C-alpha positions, 0 to 999 in steps of 0.5 A: 519460478517464484510462485506461492508454493506456500499456499497449498501447504498453508490451506491444508493446515488451516483445514486440519486445524479447523477440524481438530479445533472442532473435535477439541471443543466437543470434548473439552470445556472452553474458557469464556471467549473475549467479547466479539469485536463490533461488526461492520455492515456491507453492501454494494457488492461488485465484480468484473465481468471477466479478467481485467488485463491479459497478455501474460502466461500467468498473472498474480499478486497485484499492487493497486494504486488509485491515483487519478487512474488505477495503477497496477503492478503485478507478477507475471511472465512474458516475453521481452524481459532481461532473463527468463523468469518472473517479471513485474508488469505494469498497466493502468485503467480508468476502472478497476474492471479494466481494461488495463493497458500500458501507460502509452496504451500500446499493449495490455501491459509493460515490463517495468522490473525484472531479474538482473541476470548478473548473479544478484539476489534478484538475478532471475525472479522478481515478483510480489510487488507492493508499491507506495508513493511518499514525497513524490517518490515511488517505493516498490517492495518485492520478493526475489530469487537468485536461482530456481528453488533458492529461498526468497528474499525481499528487495526495494527499489525507487522510482520518480514515475512508477515505471523506471526503477532503481534498486536501493540498499546497494543492490542487496536484499533488505530482508532475508530468511530468519532460519529460526525453524523448519516448518517444512516449507523452504520458501523463505522471506517474501510477499511484502506489503507496505503502508506509509503512516505518520512518517514511517513505512509499515511492512508485513511479509511472509517468512516460512522460517520465522519463529512465529510462522505456523509450525507446519507450512510456515503461514503467517505475517510479520509486521515491521516499521521504520522511517527508513524505506530500506529497513536498515535502521530504526526498525521496530517489530510487532511482538506479543508485547507490542512494538519493540526495537528489532532484534534477531530474537524478536524480528519474527516472533509474532504473526499478526494474521495466519495468512500467506500472500496478504496485502494491507492498507490503513483505513483512517475512517475505521482507525484500523489496519485492513489485511486482505487475505485469501485463505478460504475458497470462494472469498477474500477475508478482510481482517481489521487490526487496531491502529496501535495494537496489532494483536487486537481485532478492531472489527470482526472479519468481513468476507468479499465473495469471489473465486481466487487462485492467488494473492489479493491486492487491495485498492488504495491511495498512493500512501496505501490508505483506503480511498474515500467514498465517491459520494463523501459518505464518511461511514462508507469505505470502499473495499476493492480487491484485484486478485488472480482467478482461475479461468477457462482461458488461462491458468491465472488471470486478474479479476476484480471483486469489491463491496462497501464497508459501513461503519454508520458514522456520519462526517458530522460525528468525526473530528476534523483531524480524522476527516483531514486524514481520510482526505490526505493527498486529495484535491478538494473541489467545492462550489464557489471555493478555491481548489485545495490540496489536503497536505499533512492534515492542512488545507492548502488553497491553490489559485493556479490550475496547473499547480493543482495538477502538479500536486495531486491526481486524486480530485473529488468534489466535496460539500463545503462542510467537508472542505471546511472540516479540513483545517486551513493551512495557507493560500497559494496565490499566483506569483507567490514569493519563493525563497531559496538559499544555498543547499536548501530547496526553494520554498513558497513563503505563505501565511505568517512567513511560513516556508512550504518547500517544493521538490521541483522548479516546475511548481515555481514556474507554473505558479508564475513565481520567481526565486529570491535568494537569501542566506541559509540562516535567514531561510532557516529562521522561518517557520516551516510548513509541509513539503509540496511534492511534484508528481511525475 
């Protein structure tokens, strides 16, 4: 089965390296250390009283999205799949402490993706999901095996609702093992984790055969980015010299963190990538990497206490950025992970641990662009003010409640100071004019004749608008605002 056999080897090597490092420091003079990164404060430690979901033989490697409810995809094995093997399961809950349940609440979970049984690269095992939503479409990156014991590869699928998936890249893997060295671990390329940022997909993954993997055991995480969700074009990789166009030689030359089965998100409040990894028993480590230079640690590492047995999933908003504090404290960043934990009732079950990170920065000290980035995708509600959606860093004020519901699941009450800190974009009034043209989407014509394209006709009808058809040249002559994407 597609389990993280890499972990036991990597942990032993980590302990050995720590021991050898201690000996070396006792006998050899060491060059002056670089300045230690600043340290974040922490408080509000929390944990679930027990497993948050059940019903599978084992559960691990979750991907957790805060989207009105907590949506979770993870790896397990249960009855009902196409073939005997690892399945990708789904459940949701109003709390990270559970209980999680299938979307229709009829069972603890539901199978949403599994092996094809047709001899494809993901014929038997599909596992280690990482899910992001972009433009109203869900993308799921996953590890796969054709048959037991064969090297793992990475695939990607898309979905309109997070439940029904279509394989992309013509049913072929998007990443295969590099076969650049023998680390003693034949696992291959897998355990992907994805973020969407500034128009690009950012992916970290394990490849135990990559040139930059640990020589004994294959631990390490390689970082790629591309505007193409299948990573078949315009791919850049992070190297020791920064981001470079992908080549066979540099594709796995530099590991950004010595870890396996890691998950990451981007924190707009901290200006850092946050990688959650379980390398040390009794805690999950958060590593903070600079927004531009993944070789630079933005802050010192932070530990979230909690026993684990495999793979954390860090709770994130749909684009895999960190969520905002419920009390709108810009200097407080919730950090919650769900991961497999060995229990007395099952070999592995999912549990929740978390805490708040404290940067001690006030909202008033932050530029408006940073606040807008923190609240991207959120629906803002403030006393006496119109409901608003933060889209592409702008505040779209919305009159009709059903349109507001079409566009966002994450809604939060904010003070007027945060509401107005997000730059004004436009106001969408009931019966607003919609322009259509041959081969072009319908688009609301808002302030200064700017077109805000919509991804479904439901937005038009819910706003009690009608479409006025114009020729393509006229449609294209208008300035364009952000796209407005319907949520299924």
